[in-house]
C-alpha positions in Angstrom: -42.2 -17.3 4.5 -38.7 -18.5 5.2 -38.2 -20.6 8.3 -36.4 -19.1 11.3 -33.4 -21.3 11.1 -33.0 -20.9 7.3 -29.9 -18.9 6.3 -30.7 -15.6 4.6 -29.5 -15.4 1.0 -27.4 -12.3 0.4 -27.2 -10.5 -2.9 -23.9 -10.7 -4.7 -24.0 -6.9 -5.1 -26.1 -5.5 -2.3 -27.4 -2.0 -2.4 -25.6 0.8 -0.5 -26.9 1.6 3.0 -29.8 4.1 3.1 -27.8 6.8 4.8 -25.8 7.5 1.6 -28.6 9.9 0.7 -27.4 12.3 3.4 -24.0 12.8 1.6 -25.1 15.8 -0.5 -23.3 19.1 -1.3 -26.0 20.9 0.8 -25.3 18.9 3.9 -21.5 19.2 3.5 -22.0 23.0 3.3 -24.1 22.9 6.4 -21.4 21.0 8.2 -18.8 23.6 7.3 -21.2 26.3 8.6 -21.5 24.4 11.9 -17.7 24.3 12.2 -17.4 28.0 11.6 -20.1 28.8 14.1 -18.4 26.8 16.8 -15.0 28.4 16.0 -16.6 31.9 16.3 -18.1 31.0 19.7 -14.9 29.6 21.1 -12.7 32.3 19.3 -10.1 29.8 18.3 -9.2 27.8 15.2 -9.8 24.1 15.7 -8.4 21.0 14.1 -11.6 19.1 13.1 -10.8 15.5 13.8 -13.6 12.9 13.9 -13.4 13.0 17.7 -13.9 16.8 17.7 -16.8 16.6 15.2 -18.6 14.1 17.5 -18.7 16.7 20.3 -20.8 19.1 18.1 -24.6 19.2 18.5 -25.4 18.4 14.9 -28.8 17.8 13.4 -29.7 14.1 12.5 -29.0 14.5 8.8 -25.4 15.8 9.5 -24.5 13.1 12.0 -24.0 10.6 9.2 -21.2 12.8 7.8 -19.1 12.3 10.9 -16.9 9.2 10.8 -17.9 6.8 13.6 -15.4 5.2 16.1 -13.6 2.2 14.7 -14.9 -1.0 16.3 -12.5 -2.8 18.5 -14.5 -6.0 19.2 -17.4 -7.9 17.9 -18.2 -8.8 14.3 -19.8 -7.3 11.2 -21.6 -8.6 8.1 -19.8 -8.6 4.8 -21.9 -9.9 1.8 -24.1 -11.9 4.2 -21.1 -13.5 6.0 -20.1 -12.6 9.6 -16.6 -11.3 9.8 -14.7 -10.8 13.1 -13.2 -7.4 13.9 -10.1 -9.0 15.5 -7.1 -9.4 13.2 -6.3 -12.7 15.0 -7.0 -15.7 12.9 -9.6 -17.9 14.6 -8.4 -21.4 15.4 -9.8 -24.5 13.8 -11.1 -25.7 17.2 -13.2 -22.5 17.5 -14.7 -23.2 14.1 -15.5 -26.8 15.0 -13.0 -28.4 12.5 -10.6 -31.2 13.3 -7.0 -30.0 13.3 -4.7 -32.4 11.3 -1.4 -31.0 12.5 0.1 -30.4 16.0 -0.3 -27.1 17.7 2.8 -25.0 18.3 4.5 -25.5 21.7 4.2 -21.8 22.5 0.4 -22.1 22.8 -0.1 -19.2 20.4 -2.9 -20.2 18.0 -1.6 -17.8 15.3 2.0 -19.2 15.4 3.3 -21.6 12.8 3.5 -25.2 14.0 6.9 -26.9 14.0 7.9 -28.4 10.6 4.9 -26.8 9.0 6.3 -27.4 5.5 6.1 -31.1 6.1 2.5 -30.9 7.2 1.6 -28.8 4.1 3.1 -31.4 1.9 1.5 -34.3 3.8 -1.9 -32.6 3.5 -1.4 -32.1 -0.3 -0.6 -35.8 -0.7 -3.6 -36.7 1.4 -5.8 -34.6 -0.9 -4.7 -36.5 -3.9 -5.3 -39.8 -2.2 -8.7 -38.8 -1.0 -9.7 -37.6 -4.4 -8.8 -40.9 -5.9 -10.8 -42.7 -3.2 -13.7 -40.3 -3.9 -13.7 -41.2 -7.6 -13.6 -44.9 -6.7 -16.5 -44.5 -4.3 -18.6 -42.7 -6.9 -18.0 -45.5 -9.4 -19.0 -48.3 -6.9 -21.2 -46.8 -4.2 -22.3 -43.3 -5.2 -24.6 -43.0 -2.2 -21.6 -43.0 0.2 -19.9 -39.9 -1.1 -20.8 -37.6 1.8 -18.2 -38.9 4.2 -15.4 -38.6 1.6 -16.5 -35.1 0.7 -16.3 -34.1 4.3 -12.7 -35.6 4.6 -11.6 -33.6 1.5 -13.3 -30.4 2.9 -11.4 -30.9 6.2 -8.1 -31.3 4.4 -8.7 -28.2 2.3 -9.6 -26.1 5.4 -6.5 -27.3 7.3 -4.2 -26.5 4.3 -5.9 -23.1 3.9 -5.5 -22.3 7.6 -1.8 -23.2 7.5 -1.3 -20.9 4.5 -3.1 -18.1 6.3 -0.7 -18.4 9.2 2.0 -17.3 6.7 0.3 -13.9 6.2 2.2 -12.0 8.9 5.5 -13.3 7.6 4.5 -12.5 4.0 3.6 -8.9 5.0 6.9 -8.4 6.8 8.9 -9.8 3.9 6.9 -7.6 1.4 7.6 -4.5 3.6 11.3 -5.4 3.7 11.4 -5.8 -0.1 9.6 -2.4 -0.6 12.0 -0.6 1.8 15.1 -2.2 0.0 13.8 -1.1 -3.4 13.1 2.4 -2.1 16.6 2.6 -0.6 18.2 1.4 -3.8 16.3 4.0 -5.8 17.5 6.7 -3.4 21.1 5.6 -3.7 20.8 5.6 -7.5 19.5 9.1 -7.5 22.3 10.2 -5.3 24.8 8.5 -7.6 23.3 10.3 -10.6 23.5 13.6 -8.8 27.1 13.0 -8.1 27.8 12.3 -11.8 26.0 15.5 -12.8 28.0 17.4 -10.2 31.3 16.1 -11.5 30.3 17.0 -15.1 29.3 20.5 -14.1 32.5 21.0 -12.1 34.6 19.8 -15.0 32.8 22.2 -17.4 33.3 25.1 -15.0 37.0 24.2 -14.6 37.3 24.1 -18.4 35.6 27.6 -18.7 38.0 28.9 -16.1 41.0 27.5 -17.9 39.9 29.0 -21.2 39.2 32.3 -19.6 42.7 32.4 -18.0 44.3 31.5 -21.3 42.3 34.2 -23.1 43.3 36.8 -20.6 47.0 35.8 -20.8 46.8 36.0 -24.6 45.2 39.5 -24.4 47.8 40.7 -22.0 50.6 39.4 -24.2 49.3 41.1 -27.3 48.6 44.3 -25.4 44.8 44.1 -26.0 42.6 45.1 -23.1 39.5 43.3 -22.0 37.5 46.4 -22.8 38.7 46.5 -26.4 37.9 42.7 -26.7 34.3 43.3 -25.6 34.0 46.2 -28.0 35.3 44.1 -31.0 33.3 41.0 -30.0 30.1 42.7 -29.1 27.2 40.6 -28.1 28.4 37.7 -30.3 30.9 36.5 -27.7 28.3 36.4 -24.9 25.9 34.5 -27.2 28.5 32.0 -28.1 29.4 31.4 -24.4 25.7 31.0 -23.6 25.2 28.6 -26.5 28.2 26.5 -25.3 26.7 26.4 -21.8 23.3 25.1 -23.1 24.9 22.5 -25.3 26.8 21.2 -22.3 23.6 21.0 -20.2 21.9 19.1 -23.1 24.7 16.6 -23.1 24.4 16.1 -19.4 20.6 15.5 -19.7 21.2 13.0 -22.5 23.7 11.1 -20.4 
C-alpha cells in the first residue's frame, strides 16, 4: 500500500468520469418531456437556461444533464495536478520560489516589473553560465549536482513567470490584430461592391444610350417600334439577354 504522503500517480489519459453513462438518447428525451410538462403546468413558453433547468425536480439520472454552476473560487484537478480557478497568476512567493527580479512598484503581482526585458535577458545569460558551471561540477564533483540543478530550476521558473506576465498583453494585441484584419476585409468587400456597382451603372447607361439611338433611327426612317418587334421577333430579346449575361460574366471574372 502506498504511503499517506506519497503523491498519487495520475494516468496520462485518465478515463472519463462515471456520470458519462447518463448522457443517453433516452435520458435526453426524458429531459425534453420534463420541460414540456413544466410548460404545460405554467401555461407559458420558457427559455430553458441552466439556471431554469436547475429549478426543476428531476430524477437523479437526469440531474447530470443540467450544466452546473461555474466555480468562482477554489481549485480543481487536471491530469493529477491541482489548478486554481482564479485567472490571476500566483506569485512566486506563494509558490515558495525565490524571486530574482524586483516587484512592480504598483504592488500588483500580475503587473510587469520595470525594465522587464533587461531581467529576461539577465536570466537567460545566468542560465547559460549556470549550465556551464553544472557541466564543470559533473566533471569534478558529480555528487554536488543538486544545488546547481536547483539554481537552474529557479532561473527557469522565474523566466517562465515573467513570460506568463505577458499573456494579457499578448491577448490584447492578438484581439487588436484580429479586429484590424476583419475591418480590412469589410472595407475590401465594400470597395468590390462599389466597383461592381460602377460597372453595372455603366452597362445600364450604355443600354439606355443604344436604346435612344435605336428609337431615333426608327423615327427617322419612319419605322414604328411595333413593326421592329414584328420583324425582329424573339431574336432581338434573346440577343439582349445574351449581352446582359455576357456582361455579368465579365463582372464576375474581374
